[in-house]
ZAGU-790653 format. One record per residue (C-alpha): residue number from 0; residue in three letters; x, y, z. Coordinates in steps of 0.05 Angstrom, whole numbers, plus 5000, padded with zeros to 4 digits. Layout:
<nodes>
{NUM,'ala',{X,Y,Z}}
...
</nodes>
This chain:
<nodes>
{0,'unk',{1482,2137,4658}}
{1,'unk',{1545,2175,4673}}
{2,'unk',{1539,2225,4735}}
{3,'unk',{1584,2282,4752}}
{4,'unk',{1634,2239,4779}}
{5,'unk',{1655,2216,4718}}
{6,'unk',{1713,2247,4694}}
{7,'unk',{1756,2214,4747}}
{8,'unk',{1729,2144,4741}}
{9,'unk',{1781,2073,4721}}
{10,'unk',{1727,2038,4667}}
{11,'unk',{1738,1964,4686}}
{12,'unk',{1736,1912,4623}}
{13,'unk',{1674,1897,4599}}
{14,'unk',{1651,1972,4589}}
{15,'unk',{1711,1982,4538}}
{16,'unk',{1684,1926,4500}}
{17,'unk',{1612,1955,4506}}
{18,'unk',{1655,2013,4467}}
{19,'unk',{1689,1983,4410}}
{20,'unk',{1636,1913,4391}}
{21,'unk',{1578,1954,4375}}
{22,'unk',{1543,1893,4351}}
{23,'unk',{1531,1857,4424}}
{24,'unk',{1479,1918,4465}}
{25,'unk',{1470,1995,4410}}
{26,'unk',{1451,2019,4479}}
{27,'unk',{1512,1998,4530}}
{28,'unk',{1557,2017,4466}}
{29,'unk',{1544,2081,4467}}
{30,'unk',{1522,2098,4530}}
{31,'unk',{1605,2068,4548}}
{32,'unk',{1628,2114,4483}}
{33,'unk',{1592,2176,4530}}
{34,'unk',{1624,2141,4594}}
{35,'unk',{1693,2137,4563}}
{36,'unk',{1698,2216,4529}}
{37,'unk',{1673,2246,4583}}
{38,'unk',{1709,2215,4634}}
{39,'unk',{1782,2224,4649}}
{40,'unk',{1794,2155,4636}}
{41,'unk',{1852,2107,4698}}
{42,'unk',{1848,2042,4662}}
{43,'unk',{1909,1986,4704}}
{44,'unk',{1943,1946,4635}}
{45,'unk',{1898,1883,4662}}
{46,'unk',{1843,1928,4630}}
{47,'unk',{1894,1934,4570}}
{48,'unk',{1909,1861,4568}}
{49,'unk',{1836,1837,4574}}
{50,'unk',{1797,1884,4522}}
{51,'unk',{1865,1870,4473}}
{52,'unk',{1857,1795,4492}}
{53,'unk',{1776,1798,4470}}
{54,'unk',{1784,1849,4415}}
{55,'unk',{1825,1791,4375}}
{56,'unk',{1779,1751,4395}}
{57,'unk',{1714,1768,4385}}
{58,'unk',{1720,1827,4341}}
{59,'unk',{1783,1808,4297}}
{60,'unk',{1821,1863,4310}}
{61,'unk',{1893,1865,4274}}
{62,'unk',{1948,1863,4313}}
{63,'unk',{1971,1934,4275}}
{64,'unk',{1891,1958,4307}}
{65,'unk',{1911,1934,4378}}
{66,'unk',{1989,1968,4362}}
{67,'unk',{1933,2029,4348}}
{68,'unk',{1896,2021,4410}}
{69,'unk',{1957,1998,4469}}
{70,'unk',{1990,2072,4446}}
{71,'unk',{1906,2104,4459}}
{72,'unk',{1903,2084,4519}}
{73,'unk',{1972,2113,4545}}
{74,'unk',{1965,2180,4493}}
{75,'unk',{1891,2181,4526}}
{76,'unk',{1888,2151,4613}}
{77,'unk',{1923,2146,4655}}
{78,'unk',{1951,2071,4659}}
{79,'unk',{1959,2047,4721}}
{80,'unk',{2013,1976,4754}}
{81,'unk',{1979,1915,4791}}
{82,'unk',{2026,1928,4841}}
{83,'unk',{2063,1895,4902}}
{84,'unk',{2015,1923,4945}}
{85,'unk',{1958,1919,4884}}
{86,'unk',{1973,1843,4899}}
{87,'unk',{1953,1842,4984}}
{88,'unk',{1902,1891,4979}}
{89,'unk',{1864,1843,4932}}
{90,'unk',{1886,1789,4964}}
{91,'unk',{1846,1828,5041}}
{92,'unk',{1795,1845,4977}}
{93,'unk',{1777,1775,4965}}
{94,'unk',{1771,1748,5045}}
{95,'unk',{1735,1810,5056}}
{96,'unk',{1681,1818,4998}}
{97,'unk',{1682,1748,4957}}
{98,'unk',{1709,1777,4898}}
{99,'unk',{1731,1743,4851}}
{100,'unk',{1814,1736,4830}}
{101,'unk',{1810,1788,4771}}
{102,'unk',{1762,1827,4805}}
{103,'unk',{1809,1836,4854}}
{104,'unk',{1849,1855,4826}}
{105,'unk',{1812,1913,4790}}
{106,'unk',{1786,1943,4844}}
{107,'unk',{1860,1945,4878}}
{108,'unk',{1890,1983,4824}}
{109,'unk',{1831,2033,4818}}
{110,'unk',{1847,2043,4901}}
{111,'unk',{1905,2046,4900}}
{112,'unk',{1902,2101,4834}}
{113,'unk',{1863,2139,4880}}
{114,'unk',{1791,2149,4836}}
{115,'unk',{1732,2165,4875}}
{116,'unk',{1692,2109,4829}}
{117,'unk',{1703,2055,4784}}
{118,'unk',{1645,2043,4738}}
{119,'unk',{1633,1958,4713}}
{120,'unk',{1568,1916,4691}}
{121,'unk',{1607,1851,4720}}
{122,'unk',{1612,1881,4809}}
{123,'unk',{1557,1897,4850}}
{124,'unk',{1530,1960,4842}}
{125,'unk',{1539,2018,4888}}
{126,'unk',{1583,1973,4933}}
{127,'unk',{1650,2017,4974}}
{128,'unk',{1711,1999,4987}}
{129,'unk',{1740,2041,5041}}
{130,'unk',{1707,2085,5041}}
{131,'unk',{1739,2109,4982}}
{132,'unk',{1720,2083,4924}}
{133,'unk',{1656,2061,4891}}
{134,'unk',{1625,2005,4833}}
{135,'unk',{1575,2044,4789}}
{136,'unk',{1544,2009,4741}}
{137,'unk',{1532,2050,4686}}
{138,'unk',{1473,2013,4647}}
{139,'unk',{1428,2026,4708}}
</nodes>
């Protein structure tokens, strides 16, 4: 369950998908919704893209629903873009931590956003990057 550091955090794609698609796992959906509601979320354009493509495929969202969702992300979250420096940091992270390409861009964007916590189910819980960013799995 989320802790006191949830107030300023980066939330990875999988957490958003649990919040939007309850049929997969109702317990995780509830935890994801609570985390999102109780935090000042930071997301990247990459996360928004991944959420949208999955909701189009798996939850049969319409284009109108996707448009509303995109507007909602920009209204309720701080949305950050992946910059040139972010891409270079991602490359260093891949070498140092053996991350996948996509995970490294998420971590680099979260580092650049200056948040202390990145919530993700897909990355190693407790792993800390540069002494600044810790991965937390909210479902543990």
